[in-house]
BALOBA-1460 file (C-alpha; in Angstrom, 3 decimals):
// residues 380
<rec num="1" residu="x" x="-0.056" y="0.024" z="-0.050"/>
<rec num="2" residu="x" x="1.410" y="3.296" z="-1.103"/>
<rec num="3" residu="x" x="0.861" y="6.227" z="1.270"/>
<rec num="4" residu="x" x="1.795" y="9.939" z="1.197"/>
<rec num="5" residu="x" x="3.540" y="12.075" z="3.913"/>
<rec num="6" residu="x" x="0.288" y="14.044" z="4.259"/>
<rec num="7" residu="x" x="-1.738" y="10.807" z="4.941"/>
<rec num="8" residu="x" x="0.749" y="9.742" z="7.632"/>
<rec num="9" residu="x" x="0.514" y="13.240" z="9.268"/>
<rec num="10" residu="x" x="-3.248" y="12.979" z="9.302"/>
<rec num="11" residu="x" x="-3.049" y="9.483" z="10.663"/>
<rec num="12" residu="x" x="-0.749" y="10.599" z="13.453"/>
<rec num="13" residu="x" x="-2.837" y="13.650" z="14.359"/>
<rec num="14" residu="x" x="-5.080" y="11.978" z="16.824"/>
<rec num="15" residu="x" x="-2.152" y="10.431" z="18.631"/>
<rec num="16" residu="x" x="-1.726" y="12.229" z="21.846"/>
<rec num="17" residu="x" x="1.346" y="12.658" z="24.058"/>
<rec num="18" residu="x" x="0.507" y="10.490" z="27.165"/>
<rec num="19" residu="x" x="1.502" y="13.349" z="29.626"/>
<rec num="20" residu="x" x="0.409" y="16.399" z="27.775"/>
<rec num="21" residu="x" x="-2.804" y="15.026" z="26.146"/>
<rec num="22" residu="x" x="-2.134" y="17.035" z="23.019"/>
<rec num="23" residu="x" x="-1.617" y="15.864" z="19.438"/>
<rec num="24" residu="x" x="1.958" y="14.887" z="18.843"/>
<rec num="25" residu="x" x="1.645" y="16.659" z="15.453"/>
<rec num="26" residu="x" x="0.443" y="19.827" z="17.055"/>
<rec num="27" residu="x" x="3.208" y="19.630" z="19.590"/>
<rec num="28" residu="x" x="5.826" y="19.444" z="16.892"/>
<rec num="29" residu="x" x="7.015" y="16.122" z="18.018"/>
<rec num="30" residu="x" x="6.817" y="14.477" z="14.510"/>
<rec num="31" residu="x" x="10.187" y="15.607" z="13.116"/>
<rec num="32" residu="x" x="10.610" y="13.592" z="9.791"/>
<rec num="33" residu="x" x="8.627" y="10.934" z="7.799"/>
<rec num="34" residu="x" x="10.586" y="8.580" z="5.403"/>
<rec num="35" residu="x" x="8.459" y="6.427" z="2.977"/>
<rec num="36" residu="x" x="10.055" y="3.604" z="0.981"/>
<rec num="37" residu="x" x="7.450" y="1.384" z="-0.682"/>
<rec num="38" residu="x" x="5.335" y="-0.176" z="1.993"/>
<rec num="39" residu="x" x="7.847" y="0.814" z="4.903"/>
<rec num="40" residu="x" x="7.326" y="4.023" z="6.804"/>
<rec num="41" residu="x" x="9.794" y="5.396" z="9.330"/>
<rec num="42" residu="x" x="8.791" y="8.270" z="11.603"/>
<rec num="43" residu="x" x="11.205" y="10.213" z="13.721"/>
<rec num="44" residu="x" x="9.562" y="11.447" z="17.073"/>
<rec num="45" residu="x" x="11.127" y="14.176" z="19.179"/>
<rec num="46" residu="x" x="10.663" y="13.347" z="22.772"/>
<rec num="47" residu="x" x="10.054" y="16.440" z="25.201"/>
<rec num="48" residu="x" x="12.954" y="15.193" z="27.330"/>
<rec num="49" residu="x" x="15.685" y="12.698" z="27.256"/>
<rec num="50" residu="x" x="14.905" y="9.467" z="29.062"/>
<rec num="51" residu="x" x="11.157" y="10.082" z="28.744"/>
<rec num="52" residu="x" x="9.361" y="7.496" z="30.997"/>
<rec num="53" residu="x" x="6.528" y="7.083" z="28.481"/>
<rec num="54" residu="x" x="8.565" y="6.423" z="25.425"/>
<rec num="55" residu="x" x="7.209" y="2.833" z="25.026"/>
<rec num="56" residu="x" x="3.671" y="4.150" z="25.366"/>
<rec num="57" residu="x" x="4.380" y="6.686" z="22.567"/>
<rec num="58" residu="x" x="5.849" y="3.900" z="20.427"/>
<rec num="59" residu="x" x="2.762" y="1.746" z="20.785"/>
<rec num="60" residu="x" x="0.383" y="4.661" z="20.010"/>
<rec num="61" residu="x" x="2.346" y="5.707" z="16.841"/>
<rec num="62" residu="x" x="2.898" y="2.167" z="15.594"/>
<rec num="63" residu="x" x="-0.902" y="1.483" z="16.235"/>
<rec num="64" residu="x" x="-1.905" y="4.499" z="14.193"/>
<rec num="65" residu="x" x="0.373" y="3.616" z="11.259"/>
<rec num="66" residu="x" x="-0.867" y="-0.079" z="11.256"/>
<rec num="67" residu="x" x="-4.457" y="1.104" z="11.289"/>
<rec num="68" residu="x" x="-3.801" y="2.999" z="8.060"/>
<rec num="69" residu="x" x="-2.457" y="-0.095" z="6.398"/>
<rec num="70" residu="x" x="1.275" y="0.394" z="6.778"/>
<rec num="71" residu="x" x="2.980" y="-3.074" z="6.845"/>
<rec num="72" residu="x" x="6.226" y="-2.122" z="8.198"/>
<rec num="73" residu="x" x="6.153" y="0.909" z="10.596"/>
<rec num="74" residu="x" x="9.351" y="2.010" z="12.138"/>
<rec num="75" residu="x" x="9.911" y="4.583" z="14.937"/>
<rec num="76" residu="x" x="12.989" y="6.507" z="15.543"/>
<rec num="77" residu="x" x="13.593" y="8.883" z="18.550"/>
<rec num="78" residu="x" x="15.345" y="12.176" z="19.033"/>
<rec num="79" residu="x" x="14.995" y="14.841" z="21.900"/>
<rec num="80" residu="x" x="13.651" y="18.331" z="21.494"/>
<rec num="81" residu="x" x="15.867" y="21.394" z="21.538"/>
<rec num="82" residu="x" x="15.552" y="23.947" z="24.317"/>
<rec num="83" residu="x" x="13.814" y="26.287" z="21.760"/>
<rec num="84" residu="x" x="11.317" y="23.511" z="20.819"/>
<rec num="85" residu="x" x="10.659" y="22.826" z="24.544"/>
<rec num="86" residu="x" x="9.982" y="26.571" z="25.164"/>
<rec num="87" residu="x" x="7.518" y="26.609" z="22.191"/>
<rec num="88" residu="x" x="5.733" y="23.620" z="23.735"/>
<rec num="89" residu="x" x="5.363" y="25.499" z="27.022"/>
<rec num="90" residu="x" x="4.270" y="28.668" z="25.143"/>
<rec num="91" residu="x" x="1.530" y="26.535" z="23.329"/>
<rec num="92" residu="x" x="0.263" y="25.000" z="26.559"/>
<rec num="93" residu="x" x="0.583" y="27.940" z="29.097"/>
<rec num="94" residu="x" x="0.903" y="31.042" z="26.799"/>
<rec num="95" residu="x" x="3.127" y="33.995" z="27.485"/>
<rec num="96" residu="x" x="3.423" y="34.797" z="31.166"/>
<rec num="97" residu="x" x="3.988" y="38.449" z="30.517"/>
<rec num="98" residu="x" x="1.015" y="38.647" z="28.226"/>
<rec num="99" residu="x" x="-1.351" y="36.615" z="30.518"/>
<rec num="100" residu="x" x="-0.556" y="38.425" z="33.732"/>
<rec num="101" residu="x" x="-3.637" y="40.064" z="35.271"/>
<rec num="102" residu="x" x="-3.884" y="43.194" z="37.286"/>
<rec num="103" residu="x" x="-6.542" y="41.901" z="39.668"/>
<rec num="104" residu="x" x="-4.691" y="41.136" z="42.973"/>
<rec num="105" residu="x" x="-7.644" y="38.866" z="43.983"/>
<rec num="106" residu="x" x="-6.544" y="36.501" z="41.240"/>
<rec num="107" residu="x" x="-3.140" y="35.868" z="42.706"/>
<rec num="108" residu="x" x="-0.015" y="35.433" z="40.361"/>
<rec num="109" residu="x" x="3.566" y="34.276" z="40.497"/>
<rec num="110" residu="x" x="6.242" y="35.718" z="38.272"/>
<rec num="111" residu="x" x="3.659" y="37.530" z="36.142"/>
<rec num="112" residu="x" x="1.545" y="34.408" z="35.663"/>
<rec num="113" residu="x" x="-2.089" y="34.381" z="36.947"/>
<rec num="114" residu="x" x="-3.282" y="31.414" z="38.897"/>
<rec num="115" residu="x" x="-5.704" y="29.803" z="36.435"/>
<rec num="116" residu="x" x="-8.089" y="28.400" z="39.118"/>
<rec num="117" residu="x" x="-8.617" y="31.929" z="40.466"/>
<rec num="118" residu="x" x="-10.092" y="33.157" z="37.113"/>
<rec num="119" residu="x" x="-13.847" y="33.686" z="37.440"/>
<rec num="120" residu="x" x="-14.292" y="31.877" z="34.128"/>
<rec num="121" residu="x" x="-12.392" y="28.750" z="35.392"/>
<rec num="122" residu="x" x="-14.589" y="25.556" z="35.254"/>
<rec num="123" residu="x" x="-12.478" y="23.729" z="37.812"/>
<rec num="124" residu="x" x="-13.974" y="23.125" z="41.129"/>
<rec num="125" residu="x" x="-11.358" y="23.559" z="43.910"/>
<rec num="126" residu="x" x="-11.951" y="21.344" z="46.972"/>
<rec num="127" residu="x" x="-9.881" y="22.185" z="50.126"/>
<rec num="128" residu="x" x="-9.694" y="19.156" z="52.405"/>
<rec num="129" residu="x" x="-9.030" y="20.486" z="55.842"/>
<rec num="130" residu="x" x="-8.786" y="19.220" z="59.381"/>
<rec num="131" residu="x" x="-8.196" y="20.843" z="62.846"/>
<rec num="132" residu="x" x="-5.674" y="18.275" z="63.958"/>
<rec num="133" residu="x" x="-3.439" y="15.429" z="62.561"/>
<rec num="134" residu="x" x="-4.226" y="11.771" z="62.734"/>
<rec num="135" residu="x" x="-7.749" y="11.945" z="61.486"/>
<rec num="136" residu="x" x="-6.988" y="10.469" z="57.994"/>
<rec num="137" residu="x" x="-7.433" y="13.643" z="56.064"/>
<rec num="138" residu="x" x="-4.779" y="12.668" z="53.384"/>
<rec num="139" residu="x" x="-6.359" y="9.131" z="53.066"/>
<rec num="140" residu="x" x="-9.812" y="10.724" z="52.466"/>
<rec num="141" residu="x" x="-8.282" y="13.171" z="49.984"/>
<rec num="142" residu="x" x="-6.661" y="10.462" z="47.979"/>
<rec num="143" residu="x" x="-9.672" y="8.230" z="47.855"/>
<rec num="144" residu="x" x="-12.035" y="10.946" z="47.129"/>
<rec num="145" residu="x" x="-10.020" y="12.115" z="44.211"/>
<rec num="146" residu="x" x="-9.918" y="8.516" z="42.738"/>
<rec num="147" residu="x" x="-13.673" y="8.218" z="43.321"/>
<rec num="148" residu="x" x="-14.229" y="11.446" z="41.356"/>
<rec num="149" residu="x" x="-11.981" y="10.192" z="38.607"/>
<rec num="150" residu="x" x="-13.979" y="6.883" z="38.475"/>
<rec num="151" residu="x" x="-16.946" y="9.079" z="37.601"/>
<rec num="152" residu="x" x="-15.122" y="10.126" z="34.451"/>
<rec num="153" residu="x" x="-13.950" y="13.544" z="35.768"/>
<rec num="154" residu="x" x="-10.516" y="14.939" z="35.162"/>
<rec num="155" residu="x" x="-8.937" y="15.254" z="38.574"/>
<rec num="156" residu="x" x="-5.790" y="17.068" z="39.957"/>
<rec num="157" residu="x" x="-4.459" y="16.836" z="43.449"/>
<rec num="158" residu="x" x="-2.115" y="19.198" z="45.232"/>
<rec num="159" residu="x" x="-0.375" y="17.957" z="48.396"/>
<rec num="160" residu="x" x="-0.204" y="21.162" z="50.262"/>
<rec num="161" residu="x" x="0.923" y="19.534" z="53.526"/>
<rec num="162" residu="x" x="4.363" y="20.608" z="53.020"/>
<rec num="163" residu="x" x="5.762" y="19.273" z="56.327"/>
<rec num="164" residu="x" x="3.846" y="16.030" z="56.351"/>
<rec num="165" residu="x" x="3.605" y="15.218" z="52.494"/>
<rec num="166" residu="x" x="2.152" y="11.651" z="51.931"/>
<rec num="167" residu="x" x="0.142" y="11.889" z="48.664"/>
<rec num="168" residu="x" x="2.880" y="10.173" z="46.446"/>
<rec num="169" residu="x" x="3.048" y="7.228" z="48.710"/>
<rec num="170" residu="x" x="-0.670" y="6.863" z="49.094"/>
<rec num="171" residu="x" x="-1.199" y="7.008" z="45.398"/>
<rec num="172" residu="x" x="1.753" y="4.758" z="44.704"/>
<rec num="173" residu="x" x="3.549" y="7.280" z="42.354"/>
<rec num="174" residu="x" x="7.116" y="6.297" z="41.624"/>
<rec num="175" residu="x" x="8.050" y="8.773" z="38.763"/>
<rec num="176" residu="x" x="8.767" y="12.415" z="39.464"/>
<rec num="177" residu="x" x="7.184" y="15.227" z="37.449"/>
<rec num="178" residu="x" x="8.539" y="15.829" z="33.929"/>
<rec num="179" residu="x" x="10.163" y="19.257" z="33.546"/>
<rec num="180" residu="x" x="9.752" y="20.936" z="30.055"/>
<rec num="181" residu="x" x="11.307" y="24.444" z="29.974"/>
<rec num="182" residu="x" x="10.552" y="24.951" z="33.791"/>
<rec num="183" residu="x" x="6.970" y="23.708" z="33.358"/>
<rec num="184" residu="x" x="6.117" y="20.755" z="35.583"/>
<rec num="185" residu="x" x="4.003" y="17.853" z="34.107"/>
<rec num="186" residu="x" x="2.412" y="16.140" z="37.125"/>
<rec num="187" residu="x" x="2.624" y="12.382" z="37.185"/>
<rec num="188" residu="x" x="-0.792" y="10.499" z="36.853"/>
<rec num="189" residu="x" x="-2.179" y="7.395" z="38.465"/>
<rec num="190" residu="x" x="-5.684" y="6.023" z="38.829"/>
<rec num="191" residu="x" x="-6.849" y="8.966" z="36.745"/>
<rec num="192" residu="x" x="-5.447" y="11.508" z="39.188"/>
<rec num="193" residu="x" x="-2.657" y="14.022" z="38.353"/>
<rec num="194" residu="x" x="-0.732" y="14.940" z="41.595"/>
<rec num="195" residu="x" x="1.976" y="17.350" z="42.725"/>
<rec num="196" residu="x" x="3.650" y="17.235" z="46.062"/>
<rec num="197" residu="x" x="6.779" y="18.462" z="47.980"/>
<rec num="198" residu="x" x="7.446" y="14.726" z="48.218"/>
<rec num="199" residu="x" x="8.732" y="14.749" z="44.681"/>
<rec num="200" residu="x" x="11.370" y="17.304" z="45.652"/>
<rec num="201" residu="x" x="12.436" y="16.150" z="49.159"/>
<rec num="202" residu="x" x="13.423" y="12.864" z="50.643"/>
<rec num="203" residu="x" x="10.763" y="11.113" z="52.728"/>
<rec num="204" residu="x" x="12.841" y="11.454" z="55.856"/>
<rec num="205" residu="x" x="13.995" y="14.941" z="55.065"/>
<rec num="206" residu="x" x="12.420" y="17.720" z="57.076"/>
<rec num="207" residu="x" x="11.134" y="20.759" z="55.223"/>
<rec num="208" residu="x" x="12.053" y="23.744" z="57.490"/>
<rec num="209" residu="x" x="10.501" y="26.736" z="55.796"/>
<rec num="210" residu="x" x="8.953" y="30.020" z="56.959"/>
<rec num="211" residu="x" x="5.742" y="31.498" z="55.629"/>
<rec num="212" residu="x" x="7.174" y="33.412" z="52.569"/>
<rec num="213" residu="x" x="8.863" y="30.253" z="51.260"/>
<rec num="214" residu="x" x="5.667" y="28.225" z="51.726"/>
<rec num="215" residu="x" x="3.688" y="30.947" z="50.037"/>
<rec num="216" residu="x" x="6.129" y="30.824" z="47.097"/>
<rec num="217" residu="x" x="6.038" y="27.039" z="46.789"/>
<rec num="218" residu="x" x="2.323" y="26.966" z="46.712"/>
<rec num="219" residu="x" x="2.271" y="29.643" z="43.962"/>
<rec num="220" residu="x" x="4.509" y="27.506" z="41.839"/>
<rec num="221" residu="x" x="2.367" y="24.434" z="42.404"/>
<rec num="222" residu="x" x="-0.621" y="26.371" z="40.979"/>
<rec num="223" residu="x" x="1.066" y="28.325" z="38.239"/>
<rec num="224" residu="x" x="4.172" y="26.377" z="37.030"/>
<rec num="225" residu="x" x="2.473" y="22.933" z="36.657"/>
<rec num="226" residu="x" x="0.476" y="22.111" z="33.553"/>
<rec num="227" residu="x" x="-2.892" y="21.084" z="34.961"/>
<rec num="228" residu="x" x="-4.929" y="21.283" z="31.710"/>
<rec num="229" residu="x" x="-8.084" y="22.674" z="33.181"/>
<rec num="230" residu="x" x="-9.270" y="19.706" z="35.307"/>
<rec num="231" residu="x" x="-12.845" y="19.359" z="36.438"/>
<rec num="232" residu="x" x="-11.717" y="19.002" z="39.997"/>
<rec num="233" residu="x" x="-8.662" y="20.198" z="41.949"/>
<rec num="234" residu="x" x="-8.383" y="18.768" z="45.423"/>
<rec num="235" residu="x" x="-5.827" y="20.276" z="47.851"/>
<rec num="236" residu="x" x="-4.779" y="18.352" z="50.873"/>
<rec num="237" residu="x" x="-4.187" y="21.079" z="53.467"/>
<rec num="238" residu="x" x="-1.858" y="20.585" z="56.483"/>
<rec num="239" residu="x" x="-3.712" y="20.261" z="59.819"/>
<rec num="240" residu="x" x="-4.642" y="23.518" z="61.665"/>
<rec num="241" residu="x" x="-4.908" y="27.088" z="60.536"/>
<rec num="242" residu="x" x="-1.439" y="28.158" z="59.638"/>
<rec num="243" residu="x" x="0.218" y="30.043" z="56.791"/>
<rec num="244" residu="x" x="-0.692" y="27.568" z="54.075"/>
<rec num="245" residu="x" x="-4.277" y="27.758" z="54.637"/>
<rec num="246" residu="x" x="-4.219" y="31.534" z="54.705"/>
<rec num="247" residu="x" x="-2.203" y="31.661" z="51.413"/>
<rec num="248" residu="x" x="-4.549" y="29.379" z="49.704"/>
<rec num="249" residu="x" x="-7.523" y="31.453" z="50.813"/>
<rec num="250" residu="x" x="-5.815" y="34.459" z="49.109"/>
<rec num="251" residu="x" x="-4.866" y="32.394" z="46.019"/>
<rec num="252" residu="x" x="-8.227" y="30.554" z="45.505"/>
<rec num="253" residu="x" x="-11.063" y="32.553" z="46.951"/>
<rec num="254" residu="x" x="-13.776" y="30.513" z="45.175"/>
<rec num="255" residu="x" x="-12.682" y="27.282" z="46.807"/>
<rec num="256" residu="x" x="-15.007" y="24.921" z="48.621"/>
<rec num="257" residu="x" x="-13.731" y="23.651" z="52.012"/>
<rec num="258" residu="x" x="-14.491" y="20.173" z="53.352"/>
<rec num="259" residu="x" x="-13.613" y="19.536" z="57.006"/>
<rec num="260" residu="x" x="-12.504" y="16.049" z="58.033"/>
<rec num="261" residu="x" x="-13.180" y="14.844" z="61.561"/>
<rec num="262" residu="x" x="-13.526" y="11.727" z="63.599"/>
<rec num="263" residu="x" x="-16.527" y="10.989" z="65.696"/>
<rec num="264" residu="x" x="-15.263" y="11.725" z="69.243"/>
<rec num="265" residu="x" x="-16.162" y="15.125" z="70.579"/>
<rec num="266" residu="x" x="-12.593" y="16.319" z="71.242"/>
<rec num="267" residu="x" x="-11.618" y="15.824" z="67.592"/>
<rec num="268" residu="x" x="-14.803" y="17.460" z="66.498"/>
<rec num="269" residu="x" x="-14.245" y="20.549" z="68.562"/>
<rec num="270" residu="x" x="-10.695" y="20.958" z="67.135"/>
<rec num="271" residu="x" x="-11.966" y="20.430" z="63.670"/>
<rec num="272" residu="x" x="-14.457" y="23.298" z="63.981"/>
<rec num="273" residu="x" x="-11.504" y="25.678" z="64.315"/>
<rec num="274" residu="x" x="-10.317" y="24.904" z="60.810"/>
<rec num="275" residu="x" x="-14.021" y="25.653" z="59.647"/>
<rec num="276" residu="x" x="-14.154" y="28.866" z="61.543"/>
<rec num="277" residu="x" x="-10.785" y="29.886" z="60.135"/>
<rec num="278" residu="x" x="-12.215" y="29.239" z="56.666"/>
<rec num="279" residu="x" x="-15.162" y="31.541" z="57.401"/>
<rec num="280" residu="x" x="-12.890" y="34.193" z="58.732"/>
<rec num="281" residu="x" x="-10.989" y="34.501" z="55.480"/>
<rec num="282" residu="x" x="-14.202" y="34.231" z="53.406"/>
<rec num="283" residu="x" x="-13.714" y="30.650" z="52.341"/>
<rec num="284" residu="x" x="-16.976" y="28.688" z="51.857"/>
<rec num="285" residu="x" x="-17.333" y="25.694" z="54.109"/>
<rec num="286" residu="x" x="-19.356" y="23.169" z="52.071"/>
<rec num="287" residu="x" x="-19.403" y="20.085" z="54.132"/>
<rec num="288" residu="x" x="-18.082" y="17.715" z="56.851"/>
<rec num="289" residu="x" x="-16.587" y="14.258" z="56.306"/>
<rec num="290" residu="x" x="-16.544" y="11.874" z="59.228"/>
<rec num="291" residu="x" x="-13.667" y="9.337" z="59.158"/>
<rec num="292" residu="x" x="-13.288" y="6.073" z="61.294"/>
<rec num="293" residu="x" x="-16.953" y="6.271" z="62.040"/>
<rec num="294" residu="x" x="-17.399" y="2.512" z="62.868"/>
<rec num="295" residu="x" x="-15.830" y="-0.813" z="62.614"/>
<rec num="296" residu="x" x="-17.800" y="-3.701" z="61.110"/>
<rec num="297" residu="x" x="-16.886" y="-6.937" z="62.825"/>
<rec num="298" residu="x" x="-17.020" y="-10.442" z="61.522"/>
<rec num="299" residu="x" x="-20.420" y="-10.828" z="63.033"/>
<rec num="300" residu="x" x="-21.645" y="-8.023" z="60.823"/>
<rec num="301" residu="x" x="-22.404" y="-5.618" z="63.606"/>
<rec num="302" residu="x" x="-21.102" y="-1.981" z="63.619"/>
<rec num="303" residu="x" x="-18.876" y="-1.007" z="66.584"/>
<rec num="304" residu="x" x="-18.448" y="2.699" z="67.299"/>
<rec num="305" residu="x" x="-14.750" y="2.549" z="68.717"/>
<rec num="306" residu="x" x="-14.437" y="6.367" z="68.760"/>
<rec num="307" residu="x" x="-17.973" y="7.262" z="69.777"/>
<rec num="308" residu="x" x="-20.758" y="8.481" z="67.512"/>
<rec num="309" residu="x" x="-22.320" y="11.682" z="66.366"/>
<rec num="310" residu="x" x="-19.333" y="14.053" z="66.255"/>
<rec num="311" residu="x" x="-19.475" y="14.461" z="62.457"/>
<rec num="312" residu="x" x="-23.170" y="15.239" z="62.348"/>
<rec num="313" residu="x" x="-22.927" y="17.630" z="65.482"/>
<rec num="314" residu="x" x="-20.117" y="19.605" z="63.692"/>
<rec num="315" residu="x" x="-22.169" y="19.758" z="60.447"/>
<rec num="316" residu="x" x="-25.260" y="20.943" z="62.245"/>
<rec num="317" residu="x" x="-23.198" y="23.593" z="64.094"/>
<rec num="318" residu="x" x="-21.608" y="24.792" z="60.690"/>
<rec num="319" residu="x" x="-25.066" y="24.463" z="59.035"/>
<rec num="320" residu="x" x="-23.423" y="22.245" z="56.291"/>
<rec num="321" residu="x" x="-24.217" y="18.679" z="55.106"/>
<rec num="322" residu="x" x="-22.466" y="15.724" z="56.546"/>
<rec num="323" residu="x" x="-21.148" y="14.374" z="53.242"/>
<rec num="324" residu="x" x="-20.350" y="10.934" z="54.258"/>
<rec num="325" residu="x" x="-19.113" y="8.681" z="57.096"/>
<rec num="326" residu="x" x="-16.175" y="6.508" z="56.190"/>
<rec num="327" residu="x" x="-15.876" y="3.245" z="58.162"/>
<rec num="328" residu="x" x="-12.722" y="2.135" z="59.952"/>
<rec num="329" residu="x" x="-11.300" y="-0.775" z="57.926"/>
<rec num="330" residu="x" x="-7.662" y="-2.119" z="57.923"/>
<rec num="331" residu="x" x="-7.711" y="-2.263" z="54.167"/>
<rec num="332" residu="x" x="-8.098" y="1.539" z="54.055"/>
<rec num="333" residu="x" x="-4.927" y="2.032" z="56.123"/>
<rec num="334" residu="x" x="-2.948" y="-0.608" z="54.393"/>
<rec num="335" residu="x" x="-3.747" y="0.741" z="51.100"/>
<rec num="336" residu="x" x="-2.644" y="4.160" z="51.980"/>
<rec num="337" residu="x" x="0.678" y="2.790" z="53.296"/>
<rec num="338" residu="x" x="1.438" y="0.556" z="50.280"/>
<rec num="339" residu="x" x="0.312" y="2.864" z="47.513"/>
<rec num="340" residu="x" x="-2.818" y="0.821" z="46.742"/>
<rec num="341" residu="x" x="-5.790" y="3.037" z="47.536"/>
<rec num="342" residu="x" x="-8.926" y="1.060" z="48.444"/>
<rec num="343" residu="x" x="-11.047" y="2.944" z="45.916"/>
<rec num="344" residu="x" x="-8.786" y="1.820" z="43.158"/>
<rec num="345" residu="x" x="-8.216" y="-1.722" z="44.437"/>
<rec num="346" residu="x" x="-11.581" y="-2.633" z="45.896"/>
<rec num="347" residu="x" x="-14.188" y="-0.098" z="44.754"/>
<rec num="348" residu="x" x="-17.042" y="-2.487" z="45.770"/>
<rec num="349" residu="x" x="-15.780" y="-2.736" z="49.346"/>
<rec num="350" residu="x" x="-17.707" y="-1.041" z="52.031"/>
<rec num="351" residu="x" x="-15.326" y="1.953" z="52.214"/>
<rec num="352" residu="x" x="-15.051" y="2.036" z="48.466"/>
<rec num="353" residu="x" x="-18.759" y="2.415" z="48.052"/>
<rec num="354" residu="x" x="-18.860" y="5.148" z="50.742"/>
<rec num="355" residu="x" x="-16.347" y="7.197" z="48.749"/>
<rec num="356" residu="x" x="-18.163" y="6.522" z="45.526"/>
<rec num="357" residu="x" x="-21.414" y="7.893" z="47.235"/>
<rec num="358" residu="x" x="-19.599" y="10.925" z="48.475"/>
<rec num="359" residu="x" x="-18.095" y="11.645" z="45.156"/>
<rec num="360" residu="x" x="-21.476" y="11.367" z="43.443"/>
<rec num="361" residu="x" x="-22.991" y="13.698" z="46.036"/>
<rec num="362" residu="x" x="-20.268" y="16.368" z="45.623"/>
<rec num="363" residu="x" x="-20.310" y="16.063" z="41.969"/>
<rec num="364" residu="x" x="-24.206" y="16.129" z="41.437"/>
<rec num="365" residu="x" x="-26.107" y="17.278" z="44.542"/>
<rec num="366" residu="x" x="-23.556" y="19.822" z="45.659"/>
<rec num="367" residu="x" x="-22.547" y="21.257" z="42.388"/>
<rec num="368" residu="x" x="-22.573" y="25.027" z="42.394"/>
<rec num="369" residu="x" x="-25.454" y="26.676" z="40.512"/>
<rec num="370" residu="x" x="-23.847" y="28.708" z="37.886"/>
<rec num="371" residu="x" x="-25.506" y="31.837" z="36.495"/>
<rec num="372" residu="x" x="-25.505" y="32.101" z="32.671"/>
<rec num="373" residu="x" x="-26.374" y="35.262" z="30.784"/>
<rec num="374" residu="x" x="-28.510" y="34.737" z="27.577"/>
<rec num="375" residu="x" x="-26.922" y="35.977" z="24.494"/>
<rec num="376" residu="x" x="-30.329" y="37.157" z="23.498"/>
<rec num="377" residu="x" x="-30.574" y="39.400" z="26.605"/>
<rec num="378" residu="x" x="-27.069" y="40.746" z="25.821"/>
<rec num="379" residu="x" x="-28.377" y="41.862" z="22.371"/>
<rec num="380" residu="x" x="-31.433" y="43.622" z="23.695"/>
């Protein structure tokens, strides 16, 4: 079968880079095409040397060529130049100087606006907070993110617990972010793209930073990472009411805060401080999530090891819904420690179904009511 270079290009146009989710043709990754009878060789320029998804790109390109009837497809690789990488970043994120806004409420770093602060952004930002550590906030964040992704949503996750980062371990992410001309491409697993200080510091290395450095790091997580307009951005906050929570309130004023607590009254009273902090800085508290609510024994009975009613009491006090109650199951803790989240590994389990229910409630019942202006009205 004889094919032309133009036909090969059109066959490769639907092929997307696995990390950037854009056409390899539009990204300029297709460098040369050589046709010799029924043999076609394509040279692909990888964004970085040692690209971890090289084999996936090979499979996608080979598959596209085979589908168009090429009997002997061949793939050769090279690496983009610095100028070509700069062009890719410009294509994906635009010109920082040109996109910088003058509205201080939007927040910006080095001239680039925070995209999630734009009033036209379609991304729902969920801040997952707690008053104290040890209530399973990060585990809740991880599994809720996967549950939203299981609903077909595009989901991003920022591990803002700079001192106690744990999201990479919980998600089981091994590869660090890819860097293209100072733009970070977050790794993805279970349908969730994530960024964390854990990618830049050893697990046993303490992060000893003051407020301004934390503020700057969070800015970069929001501006220098290519998020690609996700449906949801979940942010795992550190416990308490410190600098990071205050910075995110400034960066993302339209965020929805969800407070994680356990059933016992002491934890619930501490959790309400995080909620009251949110209200003080004009963040909207949308709901309460109760973790470790009960343990189901082999006899099928529910045992309330940490008491009962704390989550509902906090929700009533804040006048927000109790979004869900997560049972205490060993598999939930074990999955968080081993990088095998229970929602990904056992979605039909008791805890997996609770997270699926919470994701559905947040996605459907608690979706914000947007106001749209009729074009007809604008013309009148």
